[in-house]
C-alpha positions in Angstrom: -9.2 60.3 -237.5 -5.7 59.2 -237.1 -5.0 55.7 -238.2 -2.3 53.2 -237.9 -0.4 51.7 -240.9 -2.8 48.8 -240.6 -5.6 51.2 -240.9 -6.9 50.5 -237.5 -8.3 53.9 -235.8 -5.9 55.2 -233.3 -8.0 58.4 -232.2 -10.5 60.6 -233.2 -10.0 64.3 -232.8 -13.3 65.7 -230.9 -12.4 69.5 -230.8 -9.9 71.6 -232.4 -9.2 75.2 -231.1 -6.1 75.9 -233.2 -7.0 74.9 -236.7 -3.6 73.8 -238.1 -1.3 71.0 -237.0 2.0 69.4 -238.2 1.3 65.8 -237.6 4.7 64.9 -239.3 6.2 66.5 -236.2 9.6 67.1 -237.9 9.1 70.9 -238.8 9.5 72.0 -235.2 11.7 70.6 -232.7 14.0 71.9 -229.6 17.1 71.2 -231.8 15.4 73.2 -234.9 14.2 75.9 -232.8 17.6 76.3 -231.0 19.2 76.8 -234.5 16.4 79.3 -235.6 15.8 81.2 -232.5 19.0 80.7 -230.3 20.2 78.5 -227.5 18.2 80.2 -224.9 15.0 78.7 -226.5 16.4 74.9 -225.9 14.3 74.5 -222.7 10.9 75.4 -224.5 8.7 72.7 -225.8 8.2 72.2 -229.4 6.1 70.5 -231.9 7.8 67.1 -231.7 7.8 67.0 -227.9 4.2 67.9 -227.6 3.2 65.5 -230.2 5.3 62.6 -228.3 3.9 63.8 -224.9 0.3 63.1 -226.3 1.0 60.0 -228.2 2.8 58.4 -225.2 -0.7 58.4 -223.5 -1.7 55.9 -226.4 1.6 53.8 -226.5 3.1 55.7 -229.3 6.9 56.7 -229.5 9.2 58.5 -231.6 9.3 55.6 -234.1 5.6 56.2 -234.8 6.3 59.7 -236.1 6.0 60.0 -240.0 9.5 60.2 -241.4 10.5 63.1 -243.6 13.4 61.5 -245.1 13.5 60.2 -248.6 16.0 57.6 -248.0 18.4 59.0 -250.5 
């Protein structure tokens, strides 16, 4: 179950065909994939975009992603 900061349930995973997921979303983006694999990959979807596309169905935006910044 994914919960809001308030503890309110946002969604429940009913089926998982993959087995592992990056819910932080920062590890795989179009920008990072372009740096890793070349500019020709820019048009391909990446973790962040997939996460945001599904989250948008539930009113979530990029601001709802967990920050990987330490603030320092």
